[in-house]
C-alpha positions in Angstrom: -2.3 46.5 45.5 -2.0 50.1 45.5 0.9 51.1 43.0 2.5 54.2 41.9 3.2 54.6 38.1 5.8 57.1 37.0 5.9 57.1 33.2 7.0 58.8 30.1 4.1 60.7 28.4 4.6 58.9 25.0 2.7 55.8 26.6 0.1 58.1 28.1 -2.8 56.8 26.1 -1.7 53.0 26.4 -1.1 53.1 30.0 -4.3 55.1 30.9 -6.2 52.7 28.9 -4.8 49.7 30.9 -4.9 51.4 34.2 -8.5 51.9 33.7 -9.3 48.1 33.4 -6.5 46.9 35.9 -7.4 44.8 39.2 -4.9 47.2 41.0 -5.4 50.8 42.3 -2.7 52.7 40.3 -2.1 56.4 40.4 -0.2 57.7 37.7 2.1 60.5 36.9 3.5 61.2 33.5 6.8 63.0 32.6 7.5 65.1 29.5 9.3 62.9 26.8 11.9 65.8 26.5 13.4 64.2 29.6 15.3 62.0 27.3 17.1 64.8 25.4 18.8 66.5 28.5 21.3 63.6 29.1 21.3 60.3 31.1 22.3 61.8 34.3 20.0 64.6 34.7 17.2 62.3 33.2 17.9 60.0 36.2 18.3 62.7 38.6 14.8 64.0 38.0 13.0 60.7 37.7 14.9 60.0 41.3 13.1 63.1 42.6 9.9 61.8 41.9 10.6 58.4 43.3 11.8 59.9 46.4 8.3 61.6 47.0 6.4 58.4 46.8 4.8 57.5 50.3 5.9 54.0 51.4 2.9 53.7 53.6 0.7 54.3 50.7 2.0 52.3 47.9 3.5 48.6 47.6 5.6 49.3 44.6 6.6 52.1 42.0 6.0 51.1 38.5 8.4 52.8 35.9 6.7 53.3 32.6 10.1 53.4 30.6 12.8 51.0 29.5 16.8 51.5 30.1 16.4 54.4 27.7 19.9 55.4 26.7 21.0 54.7 30.4 18.5 57.3 31.6 17.1 55.1 34.3 20.6 53.7 35.3 21.5 54.4 38.8 17.9 55.1 39.9 17.5 53.7 43.5 14.7 52.2 45.3 14.3 54.0 48.8 11.6 52.5 51.0 9.3 51.0 48.1 10.5 48.4 45.3 10.9 49.7 41.8 9.6 47.7 38.7 11.0 48.3 35.3 10.4 46.4 32.1 13.5 44.8 30.7 14.0 46.8 27.2 16.6 49.3 25.8 13.9 51.8 24.8 10.0 52.2 24.8 9.3 50.3 21.4 9.9 47.1 23.4 6.8 48.0 25.2 4.8 48.7 22.1 5.7 45.7 20.4 5.0 43.4 23.6 8.5 41.9 23.8 12.3 42.6 23.2 12.5 39.5 21.3 9.9 40.8 18.7 11.5 44.1 18.7 15.0 42.7 18.2 13.8 40.7 15.1 12.0 43.5 13.5 14.9 45.9 13.8 17.4 43.4 12.7 15.1 42.5 9.4 14.3 46.3 8.8 17.5 48.5 9.2 17.0 52.3 9.0 13.6 52.2 10.5 12.2 55.2 12.4 9.0 54.1 14.7 6.0 56.2 15.4 3.2 55.4 17.8 0.3 57.9 18.7 2.1 59.0 21.7 5.4 59.8 19.6 3.5 61.7 16.9 1.7 63.7 19.7 4.2 64.2 22.2 7.5 63.7 20.5 8.4 67.4 19.9 8.8 69.3 22.9 8.9 73.1 23.9 9.8 74.9 26.9 12.5 74.1 29.7 13.6 70.7 28.4 14.1 72.0 24.8 16.6 74.6 26.2 18.4 72.0 28.4 18.5 69.3 25.6 21.8 68.2 24.3 20.7 69.3 20.7 20.2 72.9 21.9 23.5 73.1 24.0 25.6 71.6 21.0 23.9 73.7 18.1 22.6 70.2 16.8 19.2 71.5 16.3 20.2 74.4 14.2 18.6 75.0 10.6 20.7 75.0 7.5 19.7 78.8 7.1 21.2 79.6 10.6 24.6 77.7 9.8 24.8 79.4 6.6 24.4 82.7 8.3 27.3 81.9 10.8 29.8 79.9 8.9 28.8 80.3 5.1 27.2 78.0 2.7 30.0 75.6 2.1 30.7 75.2 5.9 26.9 75.0 6.7 26.1 72.2 4.2 28.8 70.0 5.8 27.7 70.9 9.4 24.3 70.2 8.8 24.7 66.8 7.0 27.2 65.8 9.7 25.6 67.2 12.8 22.0 68.3 12.3 20.5 65.9 9.8 19.2 63.1 12.6 17.2 61.3 10.1 19.8 60.9 7.4 20.5 57.1 8.3 16.7 56.4 8.1 14.7 55.2 5.2 11.6 53.7 6.6 8.5 54.8 9.0 7.0 52.0 10.8 3.7 53.2 12.5 3.0 50.9 15.4 -0.9 50.7 15.8 -1.9 50.1 19.5 -5.6 50.0 19.3 -5.9 53.4 21.4 -6.5 56.9 20.5 -7.2 58.9 17.2 -5.1 56.4 15.1 -6.4 56.6 11.7 -5.6 60.5 11.5 -2.2 59.9 12.9 -1.2 56.9 10.5 -2.3 59.1 7.8 0.1 61.9 9.1 3.0 59.5 9.2 2.2 57.9 5.8 2.1 61.4 4.2 5.5 62.4 5.9 6.8 59.1 4.7 6.1 60.0 1.0 7.4 63.5 1.3 10.6 62.2 2.5 10.7 59.2 -0.1 10.6 56.5 2.6 9.2 53.4 2.8 5.9 53.2 5.2 4.8 50.0 7.1 1.8 49.6 9.5 2.6 47.0 12.1 0.0 45.9 15.1 1.3 46.6 18.6 0.9 44.6 21.5 -0.3 45.7 24.8 0.5 42.9 26.9 3.8 43.8 28.2 2.4 47.4 29.3 -0.6 45.7 30.7 1.6 43.1 32.7 3.6 46.1 34.1 0.4 47.6 35.5 -1.3 44.3 36.6 1.5 42.0 37.5 2.8 39.6 38.3 6.2 40.7 37.2 8.2 37.6 36.2 12.0 38.1 36.1 12.3 37.3 32.4 10.4 40.6 31.3 10.9 42.7 34.5 13.4 43.9 37.0 12.0 44.4 40.5 14.4 46.5 42.5 14.1 46.1 46.1 14.5 48.9 48.7 18.3 50.0 49.2 19.4 48.7 45.6 19.6 50.5 42.1 19.1 50.1 38.7 22.4 49.2 36.6 22.9 48.5 32.9 23.4 45.1 32.1 25.2 44.0 28.8 23.6 40.7 28.5 20.0 39.5 27.5 18.5 41.0 30.7 19.7 44.6 29.6 19.0 45.8 33.4 20.0 44.6 36.8 19.6 45.4 40.3 22.7 46.4 42.5 23.3 47.3 46.1 23.9 51.0 46.4 27.6 51.7 47.1 28.7 48.6 45.1 
């Protein structure tokens, strides 16, 4: 099969690794991680614009290297080529190999912040998407010093702790080792940051199987949503997480 892959850059190394050994011919296009930060509707609109350029005469399916991603894939419509999306709330499902493993680990480790090679390398954006991000538009990316100059120290402390300190509910870093890239140096960096924050650190082995199955197929209904032409992705509030619905329904 000849397939088009549109994916978030946080999976760049992992997807390139499996594409290189895939029996399929896969043309990959990576999108900046910062797309997640501009809001669900603008994110969906930008990915839709990419999907709409896919040549139906050239490709048999469009693979989406995403999960539902805070509804950022909801509403995405298959035009003339089917869309294939892994079933998951976010990309950690893909790094762990299954949503069941992710759910179990998340339940047993509340307050965990996940890191991978891609998140460490590409998780902080600059440029246009930063300017358009919800954090920038609402002031949630302000430093304590900026708030103090505008509102005084007492108000700044409250505003920063309430709105800007996005890590206040975390107390653990878990580094997911995927077996690709310069993992030793990135793991060491994450371990050091955990020590500086006073957080627990844990390393866990990732699982490339779900990412590989996205690229290679077959796409079983348990783990993948295949959206036929004329239908769109919808959030589902059951175990399947995403569903296909006809446009206009």
